[in-house]
N, C-alpha and C positions, 0 to 999 in steps of 0.2 A: 504494499500499500504506500502510495506517495505521501510524503509529509505535507500536510496542509498548512496554509496560512491561518492565523487566528481569525475566526469569524466566517471562514468559508465552510460551506455545507460538505460534509464528508460521507463516505460510504459507511464508516464505522457505526453511525447511528441511523442508518437508512436515508441518509440525505435530508433528514427532517429537523436537525438542530445544527447550529453553526459549531465548528470545532473550537473548543475552549483552548486557551492557554492553560498549562498546568505549572503552578509554581510549587517547586519542591524545596522545602525549607528544613535543612537539617545540618547540624555542624560536623557530621561524619561525612568526609569526601566519598567513601565507598558506597554509602547509602545513597547519596545524591546521584552518583554515577549509575549505580545499578537500576534505580528508579527512573532516571532519565532515559537510559538505553531502552528499558521495557516500554516506557511510554512513547518514545520516538518511533520504536518499531510499530506501534499501533496507530501511528500517524498524528500524535498529538504534538504541538509546539510546546516546548519544555524551557522554562527558566529556572535558575537555581539560586538559592540564598543560603548562607551558612550562619547568619545572624538574624536577630529580631530587626535590627536596624536596616540590613540589606533587605529583608522581606518587606518592611514598610516602605522603602524606596521602590522596590519592585511593584508593589501593589498600586502605588501612586502612578508609576509609570504606565501601568496596564490598565488605568482607570476605566476606559471604554471598550475594552475587549472582553469577551466572554472568558471567565476564569474559574478554575477549581484550584484549590490550595491543599497541599499534602504537608502537614506541619508537624514537627517534632515539638513535643511539650517542653523539653528542657534544651536551651541553647545557651552559649556562653554569656549573653546579655539578657536573657529572659528565662526565668525558672518557675513561672506560674502561668496563669491563663490570661495575662494581660494583653498579649499578641492577638489571641483569638478574640477577646473583647474588642481590640482596635479593628480586626477584619470586620467583625459583625457591625461596628459603627460606620466604617467607611464603605463596606460593600456587603450589606445584608443579604443580597441576592446570591452570594458566593458559597457554593459547597465546600466545606473544609472536612477533610479525613485527618484525624489527629493520631500520631504514633508515638510511643515512648518505651524505653526500656526501664524506666524508673517509676512509673506512675502508679498511683494507688486507686482503689475503687472509688475513693472520694473525688479524685481528679476526673475520673471517667464519668461520674454522676454530674459534676459541675460542668464538664465540657458538653455532656449531652443537654443539660439545661440551657447552655449558651448556643445550642444549635448544631453542634458538631454532627456530621452525617455518620461517621463511624469512628471509634475509638479503637485503635490496634495496638497490641502489645509486640514489641520486637523480641525475638526475630519473627519475621512474617514471610510469606510467599510473595515475591515480586510479582508474579503473574496474577495472583489473587487481588493485590492491591491495585494493579492496572485495571483489572476488571471493575473493581469498586469505584475507580474514578469515573468510568463509564455510567456506571449504575447511579452514581451520585449526580452527575450532569443531567442524565435522563429524568431522574426523580425530581429534580428542582427546576427543570425548565420545560 
């Protein structure tokens, strides 16, 4: 499948929804790389951020494009749900999948209350997460 430009209609969703940009936010380079590879293979446009500050900048730059965020709970400059709250304030239409290696059930409950589409525990299957990105996009648009 050819890589789509953000906003173009793609075959991956039956041509009914524009292809979203997927912002992968994680401080671990290997996780960013593996998710980006899997998402790009499926035709998504992928942006990466390693910190909360980079994620905020990316979201501001992507403000008009369709967007899905894959967000790590713990980042070097964010260790709570404040980045998720920021995303909800700036872009309430954006589906967010949250992942963590160190989260608690309380974190999962709070993230769910804030509208996270899915809360995942690391390690996870990359292909399953790629599928969840499509499900989150289709369910929210």
